[in-house]
FITIKOL-49588 format. One record per atom (N, C-alpha, C): residue number from 1; x, y, z. Coordinates in steps of 0.001 Angstrom, whole numbers, plus 500000, padded with zeros to 6 digits. Layout:
BEGIN
    nr       px       py       pz
   NUM        X        Y        Z
...
end
This chain:
BEGIN
    nr       px       py       pz
     1   500827   498774   499903
     1   500015   500258   500063
     1   500759   501191   499821
     2   500523   502304   498994
     2   501121   503395   499564
     2   500439   504360   500238
     3   500846   505744   500388
     3   500090   506949   501114
     3   498573   506773   500657
     4   497917   506560   501597
     4   496173   506574   501669
     4   495610   508078   501606
     5   495177   508734   500658
     5   494549   509430   500718
     5   492774   509959   500194
     6   492416   510383   500879
     6   491125   510837   500447
     6   490618   512399   500248
     7   489647   512580   499436
     7   489002   513759   499079
     7   487522   513927   499235
     8   487515   515124   500212
     8   486439   515537   500741
     8   485914   516652   499736
     9   484452   516650   499189
     9   484145   517770   497962
     9   484412   517063   496736
    10   484527   515674   496617
    10   484911   515331   495110
    10   484283   515192   494130
    11   482512   516110   494709
    11   481950   515739   493901
    11   482057   517552   492177
    12   482476   518370   492945
    12   482958   519547   492172
    12   483905   519494   490960
    13   484360   520487   490598
    13   485129   520712   489770
    13   486793   520217   490108
    14   487037   521144   490991
    14   488489   521240   491437
    14   488542   519832   492186
    15   487639   518896   493127
    15   487279   517443   493548
    15   487725   516819   492295
    16   486714   516882   490858
    16   487081   516240   490326
    16   488351   516004   489297
    17   488647   516824   489267
    17   490393   517062   488579
    17   491107   516557   490100
    18   491352   516401   491039
    18   491863   516115   492148
    18   491748   514513   492136
    19   490812   514021   491802
    19   490593   512365   491611
    19   491286   512272   490359
    20   491410   513057   489155
    20   492189   512182   488075
    20   493549   512364   488083
    21   493667   513442   488818
    21   495643   513494   489159
    21   496048   512416   489931
    22   495071   512069   491427
    22   495405   511255   492190
    22   495274   509531   491511
    23   494358   509430   490950
    23   494365   508007   490051
    23   495309   507677   489256
    24   496298   508793   488755
    24   497670   508379   488114
    24   498982   508553   489043
    25   498419   509079   490303
    25   499870   509221   490972
    25   500503   507676   491429
    26   501604   507713   491308
    26   502248   506623   491648
    26   502496   506543   492964
    27   502389   507255   493887
    27   502761   507108   495389
    27   501545   507096   496113
    28   500675   507701   495610
    28   499286   508172   496305
    28   498246   506971   496050
    29   497217   506228   497231
    29   496493   505556   496710
    29   495013   505977   497686
    30   494005   506347   496285
    30   492721   507244   496507
    30   492054   506090   497225
    31   491474   506178   498784
    31   490750   505239   499559
    31   489273   506181   499495
    32   488997   507166   499470
    32   487709   507591   499569
    32   487622   508902   499028
    33   486575   509151   499086
    33   486054   510400   498342
    33   484789   510601   498484
    34   484136   512131   499040
    34   482802   512225   499453
    34   482363   513129   498466
    35   481130   513361   498567
    35   480232   514471   498127
    35   478975   515122   497774
    36   478861   514883   498904
    36   477415   516205   499669
    36   476347   515474   498908
    37   475673   516058   498238
    37   474293   515384   497676
    37   474261   514729   496909
    38   475798   514303   496418
    38   475992   512882   495393
    38   476415   512089   495954
    39   476095   511886   497646
    39   476775   510824   497917
    39   476125   509398   497894
    40   476723   507860   497598
    40   475977   507100   497086
    40   475953   506516   495647
    41   476625   507697   495050
    41   476300   508208   493332
    41   478030   506766   492911
    42   478123   506374   491870
    42   479580   506157   491359
    42   480201   507045   490795
    43   481441   507397   491010
    43   482156   508414   490432
    43   481924   508905   489101
    44   482134   507726   488560
    44   481773   507946   486983
    44   480350   508429   486218
    45   479446   508670   487423
    45   478359   508605   487137
    45   478168   510286   487569
    46   479403   510885   488045
    46   479466   512154   488452
    46   480474   512852   487832
    47   481080   512396   487118
    47   482498   513120   486595
    47   482637   511404   485388
    48   482099   511629   484341
    48   482010   510612   483030
    48   483333   510937   482699
    49   484379   511418   483124
    49   485971   511448   482027
    49   486407   510474   483270
    50   485916   510224   484266
    50   486586   509308   485562
    50   486212   507847   485436
    51   485792   507140   483949
    51   484947   505976   483825
    51   486152   504880   484023
    52   485622   503732   484815
    52   487239   503085   485233
    52   487612   503372   486504
    53   487145   503957   487010
    53   487839   504617   488612
    53   486427   503979   489500
    54   486750   502977   490079
    54   485834   501884   490786
    54   485519   502923   492242
    55   485103   503548   492877
    55   484914   504348   493643
    55   483776   505094   493983
    56   483025   504768   495094
    56   481583   505219   495023
    56   481519   506447   496250
    57   481114   507756   496001
    57   481377   508811   496775
    57   480153   508611   498326
    58   481177   508770   498902
    58   480547   508740   500814
    58   480248   510139   501065
    59   479313   510254   502547
    59   478944   511303   502743
    59   480574   511905   503509
    60   480380   513558   503625
    60   481496   514069   504086
    60   481299   514187   505560
    61   481752   513645   506254
    61   482216   513565   507732
    61   483502   512560   508394
    62   483725   513303   509231
    62   485079   512776   509839
    62   485343   511249   509417
    63   484299   510545   509991
    63   484486   509282   509937
    63   484869   508504   508348
    64   484509   509023   507608
    64   484578   508604   506277
    64   486064   508542   505731
    65   486772   510187   506395
    65   488238   510370   505861
    65   489311   510119   506930
    66   488789   509577   508332
    66   489844   509428   509081
    66   490411   508570   509133
    67   490637   507503   507995
    67   491575   506386   507976
    67   492638   507020   507028
    68   492538   508102   506354
    68   493630   508416   505147
    68   494828   508807   505959
    69   495616   508864   505629
    69   497008   509550   505757
    69   497254   511124   505135
    70   496308   511191   504676
    70   495933   512639   503901
    70   494929   512740   503305
    71   494067   514258   503598
    71   492662   514353   503591
    71   492900   515978   502322
    72   492560   515369   501162
    72   492240   517092   500354
    72   490752   517647   500768
    73   490817   519059   501212
    73   489605   519465   501541
    73   489010   520491   500158
    74   488091   519785   499260
    74   487810   520760   497965
    74   486063   521256   498589
    75   486242   522029   499594
    75   484918   522574   500047
    75   484470   523759   499959
    76   483100   524349   499616
    76   482818   526032   499699
    76   483804   526245   500660
    77   484128   527683   500682
    77   484568   528241   501684
    77   483923   528628   502782
    78   484397   528350   503973
    78   483615   528618   505310
    78   483268   526925   506111
    79   483939   525862   505279
    79   482928   524655   505329
    79   484448   523822   505936
    80   485651   524119   505379
    80   486614   523264   505748
    80   487074   523247   507122
    81   487190   524138   507920
    81   487833   524581   509162
    81   487175   523170   510441
    82   485890   523567   510252
    82   485086   522218   511289
    82   485513   520955   510826
    83   485503   520574   509881
    83   485787   519063   509336
    83   487322   519048   509663
    84   487994   519746   509179
    84   489620   519741   509643
    84   489464   519732   511033
    85   489303   520120   511629
    85   489242   520162   513617
    85   489012   518813   513843
    86   488088   518021   513191
    86   487515   517155   513454
    86   488602   515547   513210
    87   489458   515982   512460
    87   490446   514859   511814
    87   491199   514546   513150
    88   491500   513155   512708
    88   492740   512860   513914
    88   494589   514095   513448
    89   494528   514224   514970
    89   495726   515086   514541
    89   497070   514364   513494
    90   497051   512910   513296
    90   498161   512211   512691
    90   497883   512296   510819
    91   496457   512764   510814
    91   495860   513077   509691
    91   496378   514222   508689
    92   497460   514521   507874
    92   497605   515551   507236
    92   496856   516002   506256
    93   496612   517366   506348
    93   495302   518200   505491
    93   495765   519300   504182
    94   495041   519280   503346
    94   495581   520548   502433
    94   494534   520861   501883
    95   494258   522290   502046
    95   492604   522510   502549
    95   492923   523531   500878
    96   491918   523225   499886
    96   491928   524417   498929
    96   491002   525409   499190
    97   490063   525345   500136
    97   488852   526406   500228
    97   489899   527375   501252
    98   489559   528734   501294
    98   490101   529782   501786
    98   490240   529765   503421
    99   489864   528885   504337
    99   489486   529250   505756
    99   490733   529242   506536
   100   491553   528958   505801
   100   492954   529166   506699
   100   494346   529627   505704
   101   493969   530456   504663
   101   494684   531436   504038
   101   495170   532763   504862
   102   494389   533483   505334
   102   494565   534572   505947
   102   494990   534463   507390
   103   496030   535383   507395
   103   496474   535493   508900
   103   496032   536622   509615
   104   495066   537599   509018
   104   494978   538644   509127
   104   493076   538460   509462
   105   492295   538373   510626
   105   491270   538100   511112
   105   490348   539241   510500
   106   490705   540565   510404
   106   489919   541766   510339
   106   489817   541526   508494
   107   490674   541012   507923
   107   490448   540956   506386
   107   489881   539627   506134
   108   489645   538686   506976
   108   488760   537285   506714
   108   487452   538186   507166
   109   486987   538822   507901
   109   485774   539035   508341
   109   485342   539984   507291
   110   486409   540668   506543
   110   485731   541868   505594
   110   485523   541390   504302
   111   486003   540292   503640
   111   486105   539831   502676
   111   485108   538302   502389
   112   485527   538075   503484
   112   484361   536310   503723
   112   483108   536454   504788
   113   483709   537169   505665
   113   482399   536867   506687
   113   482476   535883   507655
   114   482220   535774   508832
   114   482622   534360   509533
   114   483376   534566   510569
   115   483733   533403   511412
   115   484659   533389   512212
   115   485848   533046   511617
   116   486938   533548   511885
   116   488368   533195   511853
   116   488840   532068   511822
   117   489186   531102   511602
   117   489807   529862   511647
   117   491236   529743   512006
   118   492083   530828   511519
   118   493189   530500   512075
   118   494114   530374   510371
   119   495338   530958   510316
   119   496338   530916   509405
   119   497172   529373   509141
   120   497312   528510   508302
   120   497881   527250   507841
   120   498893   527925   507293
   121   500152   526954   506708
   121   501232   527363   506181
   121   500438   527420   504751
   122   500778   528736   504158
   122   500442   528992   502780
   122   501363   527928   501582
   123   500412   527363   500907
   123   500833   526323   500149
   123   501246   527122   498689
   124   502187   527857   498309
   124   502701   527754   496879
   124   504077   527954   497483
   125   504814   526954   496758
   125   506167   526613   497045
   125   506949   527227   496350
   126   506580   527995   495577
   126   507673   528803   494779
   126   508070   530350   495276
   127   507246   530876   496410
   127   507656   531536   497646
   127   508793   531253   498328
   128   509607   532722   498404
   128   510867   532020   499194
   128   510796   531424   500470
   129   511653   530504   500781
   129   511345   529649   501950
   129   509983   528594   502137
   130   509037   528653   501304
   130   507768   527958   501236
   130   508099   526349   501189
   131   508842   525961   500236
   131   509085   524661   499983
   131   509357   523960   501586
   132   510276   524596   501986
   132   510774   523878   503688
   132   509318   524118   504408
   133   508936   525250   504345
   133   507896   525177   505491
   133   506528   524117   505208
   134   506488   523838   503926
   134   504946   523074   503320
   134   505601   521569   503775
   135   506802   521622   503535
   135   507444   520040   503885
   135   507421   519790   505205
   136   507464   520492   506017
   136   507295   520387   507506
   136   505879   520449   508055
   137   505389   520694   507264
   137   503742   521039   507890
   137   502987   520063   507895
   138   502093   520255   508708
   138   500859   519006   508501
   138   499425   519537   508081
   139   499194   521014   508260
   139   498308   521699   507288
   139   498647   522385   506178
   140   498320   522407   505673
   140   498592   523605   504205
   140   497393   524149   503937
   141   497288   525408   503851
   141   496324   526375   502980
   141   496430   526628   501352
   142   495621   526010   500373
   142   496000   525828   499035
   142   495743   527639   498467
   143   496870   527878   497461
   143   496315   529089   497065
   143   495034   529099   496581
   144   494621   530870   496466
   144   493136   530910   495735
   144   493704   530532   494315
   145   493168   530731   493079
   145   493027   530668   491921
   145   494190   531827   491388
   146   492948   532913   491620
   146   493269   534185   491001
   146   494661   534589   491747
   147   494952   534039   492646
   147   496217   534901   493559
   147   497259   534303   493211
   148   497216   532640   492672
   148   498274   532158   492283
   148   499202   532786   490709
   149   497862   533050   490078
   149   498565   533471   488838
   149   499018   534922   489146
   150   498297   535566   490062
   150   499042   537371   490508
   150   500462   537263   491006
   151   500002   536276   492297
   151   501362   536078   493104
   151   502918   535942   492395
   152   502649   535014   491485
   152   503580   534458   490751
   152   504473   535419   489888
   153   503431   536174   489267
   153   503910   537357   488357
   153   504218   538657   489295
   154   503682   538628   490587
   154   504473   540066   491085
   154   505429   539998   492331
   155   505241   538593   493425
   155   506097   538404   494174
   155   507361   538989   494114
   156   508157   538258   493153
   156   509604   538570   492937
   156   510083   540067   492322
   157   509290   540401   491932
   157   509742   542091   491497
   157   509339   542876   492913
   158   508346   542724   493497
   158   508083   543176   494886
   158   509720   543103   495604
   159   509882   541870   495938
   159   511264   541452   496432
   159   512341   541827   496203
   160   512466   541904   495164
   160   513758   542610   494404
   160   513865   544246   494091
   161   512682   544648   494655
   161   512571   546224   494270
   161   512358   546613   493251
   162   512244   545746   492321
   162   512156   546385   490891
   162   510603   547118   490847
   163   509859   546902   491430
   163   508368   547828   491468
   163   508256   548073   492599
   164   507374   549447   492894
   164   506796   549792   493949
   164   505621   548787   494673
   165   505497   549092   495658
   165   504744   547625   496516
   165   503139   548592   496296
   166   503113   549474   496132
   166   501576   550343   495629
   166   501219   550709   494454
   167   500349   550782   493913
   167   499540   550863   492746
   167   499631   549947   492124
   168   499452   548809   492339
   168   499317   547360   491643
   168   498012   547502   491206
   169   497831   547282   489594
   169   496723   546635   488962
   169   496556   545574   488407
   170   495344   544670   488627
   170   495361   543502   488216
   170   494014   543736   487324
   171   494157   542845   486010
   171   493011   542397   485704
   171   492958   540849   485288
   172   492066   540291   485748
   172   492151   538753   485061
   172   491006   538417   484786
   173   491009   537626   483702
   173   489725   536595   483293
   173   490120   535095   483355
   174   489034   534805   484092
   174   488827   532844   484586
   174   487985   532445   483812
   175   488287   531192   483613
   175   486902   530118   482811
   175   485772   529868   483641
   176   484801   529509   483518
   176   483701   529429   483931
   176   484067   528354   485403
   177   484279   527224   485444
   177   484929   526487   486110
   177   484989   527198   487479
   178   485875   528094   487674
   178   486676   528765   488961
   178   485351   528741   489699
   179   483876   529347   489184
   179   482740   529647   489768
   179   482333   528449   490586
   180   482582   527553   490172
   180   482217   526252   490866
   180   480999   525161   490377
   181   480496   523887   490549
   181   479554   523518   489392
   181   478230   523583   489897
   182   477919   524274   490990
   182   476219   524541   491281
   182   475646   525070   490509
   183   474624   524951   490099
   183   473501   525329   489331
   183   473273   526937   488957
   184   473823   527887   488275
   184   473286   529168   488329
   184   473226   529908   486840
   185   472119   530565   486685
   185   472043   531322   485751
   185   472624   531894   484790
   186   473795   532695   485550
   186   474566   533383   485075
   186   475747   532528   484377
   187   475727   531489   484687
   187   476766   530342   484199
   187   476297   529684   482981
   188   475061   529844   482617
   188   474538   529284   481334
   188   475110   529192   480376
   189   475157   528076   479444
   189   475983   528567   478191
   189   475504   529572   477409
   190   474433   529967   477275
   190   473576   530601   476842
   190   473966   532144   477105
   191   474419   532010   478559
   191   474748   533342   479077
   191   476102   534041   478758
   192   476836   533038   478814
   192   478101   533153   479036
   192   478834   533227   477572
   193   478585   532032   476418
   193   479109   532507   475419
   193   478824   533353   474809
   194   479956   533968   473866
   194   479989   535036   473417
   194   479933   536260   474280
   195   480406   536311   475165
   195   480194   537373   476203
   195   481464   537594   476846
   196   481952   538585   477768
   196   483130   538962   478819
   196   482413   539853   479737
   197   482536   539669   480836
   197   482160   540302   481806
   197   482112   540413   483019
   198   482594   541762   483863
   198   482942   541519   484935
   198   482558   541413   486510
   199   483181   540880   487424
   199   482171   540530   488783
   199   482687   540646   489999
   200   482297   541150   491103
   200   483094   541432   492441
   200   483990   542274   491976
   201   483488   543798   491107
   201   484793   544456   490855
   201   485275   545455   492166
   202   486350   545496   492745
   202   486853   546103   493639
   202   486448   545771   494999
   203   486376   544605   495040
   203   485952   543363   496305
   203   485884   542137   495996
   204   487073   541505   495320
   204   487435   540027   495130
   204   487752   539845   496510
   205   487451   538247   497311
   205   487909   538003   497908
   205   489684   537707   497937
   206   490284   537727   496635
   206   491595   537026   496592
   206   492621   538341   497271
   207   491953   539682   496970
   207   492785   540642   497289
   207   493764   540720   498218
   208   493042   540284   499493
   208   494124   540111   500833
   208   494767   539099   500599
   209   495130   538120   500253
   209   495525   537028   499788
   209   496758   537042   499101
   210   496385   538308   497950
   210   497486   538496   496907
   210   498356   539682   497775
   211   497706   540603   498545
   211   498592   541296   499082
   211   499327   540592   500106
   212   499033   539851   501020
   212   499584   539180   501898
   212   501200   538043   501660
   213   500642   537729   500503
   213   501851   536861   499569
   213   502994   537657   498758
   214   502534   538928   498807
   214   503358   539833   497806
   214   504096   541201   498532
   215   503090   541061   499543
   215   503356   542566   500339
   215   503594   543777   499434
   216   502335   543358   498342
   216   501825   544993   498227
   216   501093   545554   498815
   217   501116   546928   499091
   217   500267   547817   499590
   217   499111   548136   499318
   218   499075   548065   498241
   218   497668   548653   497604
   218   497373   548119   495948
   219   496104   547579   496115
   219   496356   546568   494822
   219   494543   546709   494109
   220   494538   547442   493234
   220   493144   547299   492321
   220   493029   545941   491328
   221   492237   545178   491829
   221   491504   543850   491420
   221   490415   543878   490383
   222   490605   543535   489113
   222   489302   543476   488551
   222   489093   542398   487747
   223   488084   540955   488454
   223   488243   539864   487865
   223   487151   539960   486698
   224   487270   539178   485532
   224   486605   539051   484552
   224   486086   537475   484233
   225   484748   537112   484002
   225   484168   535801   483606
   225   484231   535562   482296
   226   485199   534574   481616
   226   485687   534252   480323
   226   484645   533287   479883
   227   484180   533301   478360
   227   483696   532299   478021
   227   484407   530986   477540
   228   484882   530801   478516
   228   486047   529323   478456
   228   485565   528285   479913
   229   486043   527153   479315
   229   485248   525953   480541
   229   486620   526510   481696
   230   487809   526285   481684
   230   489323   526409   482330
   230   490282   528055   481906
   231   491201   527823   482581
   231   492130   528871   482476
   231   491884   530314   483058
   232   493208   530473   483055
   232   493093   532427   483738
   232   494174   532985   483186
   233   493885   533918   482773
   233   495146   535055   482131
   233   494805   536358   482828
   234   496126   536692   483817
   234   496240   537480   484449
   234   497075   538511   484151
   235   496740   539970   483568
   235   497611   541010   483226
   235   497914   541866   484779
   236   498861   542009   485130
   236   499802   542568   486129
   236   500519   543996   485881
   237   500179   544999   486273
   237   500916   545941   486158
   237   501295   546743   487237
   238   502559   547464   487191
   238   503113   548067   488545
   238   504280   549100   488092
   239   504393   550416   489129
   239   505346   551197   488908
   239   506789   550708   489302
   240   507604   550738   488030
   240   508950   550581   488197
   240   509288   551127   488946
   241   510605   550804   489614
   241   511732   551776   490304
   241   512783   551885   489802
   242   512945   551316   488434
   242   514264   551393   488005
   242   515600   550780   488501
   243   515428   550319   489412
   243   516861   549444   489822
   243   516948   547942   489449
   244   515847   547657   488658
   244   515931   546035   488216
   244   515383   545790   487000
   245   515864   545068   486310
   245   515072   544529   484840
   245   514365   542938   485423
   246   513080   543449   485338
   246   511904   542737   485537
   246   511948   541432   484800
   247   512195   541099   483609
   247   512739   539890   483138
   247   513333   539002   483782
   248   514551   539940   484156
   248   515741   539073   484831
   248   515566   538496   486609
   249   514457   539561   486967
   249   514621   539199   488155
   249   513384   538169   488184
   250   512281   537754   487223
   250   511498   536648   487080
   250   512000   535483   486771
   251   513260   535712   485902
   251   513997   534034   485510
   251   514770   533774   486333
   252   515451   534691   487330
   252   516154   534016   488308
   252   515499   533601   489423
   253   514244   534153   489575
   253   513506   533495   490932
   253   512914   532287   490163
   254   512683   531841   489289
   254   512195   530551   489043
   254   512939   529700   488265
   255   514358   529972   488507
   255   515127   529296   487441
   255   515189   527742   487763
   256   514795   527351   489309
   256   514625   526125   489535
   256   513046   525842   490025
   257   512203   526359   489279
   257   510653   525589   489689
   257   510442   525222   488656
   258   509995   523626   488671
   258   509792   522930   487301
   258   508243   523618   486678
   259   507459   524291   487805
   259   506008   524709   487019
   259   505756   526113   486341
   260   506967   526885   486505
   260   506609   528342   486391
   260   507918   528296   485334
   261   507291   529148   484185
   261   508446   529068   482886
   261   507869   530447   482476
   262   509142   531373   482358
   262   509230   532972   481794
   262   509489   532477   480403
   263   508338   532660   479285
   263   508607   532473   478118
   263   509685   533539   477511
   264   510372   532697   475909
   264   511185   533607   475382
   264   510624   534936   475231
   265   511518   535917   475060
   265   510986   537525   474793
   265   510375   537183   473185
   266   508925   538088   473325
   266   508183   537963   472285
   266   507153   536800   472269
   267   507434   536403   473142
   267   506316   535034   473229
   267   505177   535310   474263
   268   504023   535713   474225
   268   502832   535898   475238
   268   502507   534631   475761
   269   501917   534372   476438
   269   500908   533474   477750
   269   499664   533497   477119
   270   499259   532234   477103
   270   497701   532239   476726
   270   497028   530947   477124
   271   496073   530829   477833
   271   495988   529551   478788
   271   495386   528733   478204
   272   495086   528102   476631
   272   495342   526616   475856
   272   496665   526370   476692
   273   497699   526928   476291
   273   498563   526332   476512
   273   499234   525974   477875
   274   498458   526282   478836
   274   498686   525500   480014
   274   497319   524554   480424
   275   496347   524491   479351
   275   495300   523493   480001
   275   495852   522162   480429
   276   495248   521500   481366
   276   495833   520396   481605
   276   496727   520206   482487
   277   497663   521365   482571
   277   498884   521206   483369
   277   498826   521756   484731
   278   500130   521658   485722
   278   500052   522696   487022
   278   501390   523804   486344
   279   501152   524331   485450
   279   502349   524894   484846
   279   501676   526661   484776
   280   502340   527258   484937
   280   502346   528765   484850
   280   503381   529467   483884
   281   502766   530033   482995
   281   503659   530664   481733
   281   503864   532224   482349
   282   504654   532922   482051
   282   504591   534186   482437
   282   505695   535021   481349
   283   505188   536424   481221
   283   505717   537113   480245
   283   505679   538593   480680
   284   506788   539228   480561
   284   506799   540520   481250
   284   507493   541428   479510
   285   506829   542691   479913
   285   507083   543724   479094
   285   506705   545528   479829
   286   507282   546454   479179
   286   507071   547967   479124
   286   505898   548545   478917
   287   504893   548970   479254
   287   504147   549726   478640
   287   505018   551171   478140
   288   504744   551348   476711
   288   505518   552423   476110
   288   504959   553717   476444
   289   503565   553932   476858
   289   503084   555208   477368
   289   503459   555282   478764
   290   503143   554672   479791
   290   503071   555062   480738
   290   504240   554596   481655
   291   505103   553563   480625
   291   506330   553390   481583
   291   505903   552242   482841
   292   504824   551699   483052
   292   504402   550869   483951
   292   504994   548848   483512
   293   505351   548732   484368
   293   505868   547071   484083
   293   504591   546344   484064
   294   504748   545584   483015
   294   503547   544631   482748
   294   504161   543342   482939
   295   503213   542552   483399
   295   503474   540737   483497
   295   502179   540195   483535
   296   502131   539429   482411
   296   500622   538205   481747
   296   501169   537384   482354
   297   500350   536365   483134
   297   500358   535201   483373
   297   499376   534422   483001
   298   499827   533254   482805
   298   498399   532226   482545
   298   498941   531131   483167
   299   497714   530408   483801
   299   497569   528850   484289
   299   496033   528417   483962
   300   495838   527064   484183
   300   494620   526238   484413
   300   494208   526589   485854
   301   493003   527244   485945
   301   492592   527360   487464
   301   492340   526022   488280
   302   492247   524968   487298
   302   491828   523782   488038
   302   493494   523181   488163
   303   494352   523291   487470
   303   495526   522749   487744
   303   496428   523466   488823
   304   496947   524512   488502
   304   498137   525076   489357
   304   497363   526039   489744
   305   496250   526604   489594
   305   495356   527016   490427
   305   493983   526649   491530
   306   494492   524739   491529
   306   493600   524434   492718
   306   494172   522752   492935
   307   493560   522174   491899
   307   494015   520481   492186
   307   495821   520214   492213
   308   496003   520821   490830
   308   497262   520548   490645
   308   498425   521137   491928
   309   498013   522523   492189
   309   498900   522862   493363
   309   498601   522378   494536
   310   497288   521539   495143
   310   497381   520772   496259
   310   498120   519667   495989
   311   498169   518827   494641
   311   498927   517468   494742
   311   500667   517732   494944
   312   500871   519180   494525
   312   502184   519325   494487
   312   502642   519598   495599
   313   501730   520267   496842
   313   501601   520833   498356
   313   501987   519130   498881
   314   501175   518169   498669
   314   501052   517419   498990
   314   502358   516104   498810
   315   502717   516175   497760
   315   504145   515895   497333
   315   505117   516143   498448
   316   505106   517453   498850
   316   506085   518159   499827
   316   505855   517574   500666
   317   504836   517467   501038
   317   504298   517253   502938
   317   504774   515528   503385
   318   504789   515140   502135
   318   505430   513674   502330
   318   506575   513321   501432
   319   507414   514126   501462
   319   509023   514159   501172
   319   509133   513460   499943
   320   508056   513774   498609
   320   508488   512927   497146
   320   508918   514393   496255
   321   509138   514194   495346
   321   509607   515078   494116
   321   508105   515648   493744
   322   508495   517081   494012
   322   507289   517951   494103
   322   506295   517998   492856
   323   506990   517439   491776
   323   506366   517094   490267
   323   506042   515757   490157
   324   506014   514816   491031
   324   505359   513653   491172
   324   503718   513199   490586
   325   503575   512867   489727
   325   502425   512654   489477
   325   501753   513833   488728
   326   502720   515096   488296
   326   501881   516167   487769
   326   502154   516157   486266
   327   501133   517006   485981
   327   501807   517347   484440
   327   502600   518609   484254
   328   503707   518572   483220
   328   504391   520354   482855
   328   503766   520772   482087
   329   503396   519551   481008
   329   503047   520426   479684
   329   501632   520351   479521
   330   501088   521018   479178
   330   499298   521413   478512
   330   498988   520363   477575
   331   497662   520081   477354
   331   496992   519674   476203
   331   496442   520507   475423
   332   496970   520205   473914
   332   496460   520881   472815
   332   496338   519998   471625
   333   495114   520249   470609
   333   494572   521689   470753
   333   493801   521749   471360
end
């Protein structure tokens, strides 16, 4: 037997992507998956792409999950903390929800509401010192999807003093899977196709997470819903200091990062190139009119933005190479 793993919230999009990755993982044995209203149904009845995965969704309770060595929580925001607290201390946990990302209780109350459950180790291995912290942790808070696309583009530039931490502007478009699987009228195909729309303008919940991870002091963030099932394209702009070359800073920061790629000059990221992978593609330039630094970032929101990132963190928590069981390359066309 390998490392026994379970997935709570396996009926959603991120949960389904976790099941797909775990089914092909050489060291993790998938022993349980839960699905709220879908409990009692075979996995393949909920996720047709997983035909052949012989597993029935169980109820989301500690008893279903407690025999695992590792539990992934792919639950709605606000539902992870109570379940995690009820699991045995020996069980390692990666939470894909927001419950344990923020250190600031006031920021949690402002953007999410309800009681603050406390911060866990932040699950972005590419940040300085985080690989070691994740390796030593038993509880890890996975990143938000918009957050990882933005943090990877911005954090090294602020840390190196290449851009100012104030007046950062981000416009990012996400595929509809980022909104979850629950039936919502504005996510119907007839509503989304041929349309691009903003939402949560000026008040998205990933803002405090991005500021916490990058040490940005002010951030204007506009998310867009794009007519595609998966992917995030983020355009990040900031005021340069003139003290460092942004491209060189990013290249140096990610020289040893297997999933983060600074593209050759002249090549710009696009979401299709990262689909199905755990990779992030970056490119940088300078606006010829304003002089602002521009970094464009592309990820698969269900990969590096959710399930792939969670498996990368879990690999580190169990002393495995972080690339184990994870695709570096996208699927095309």
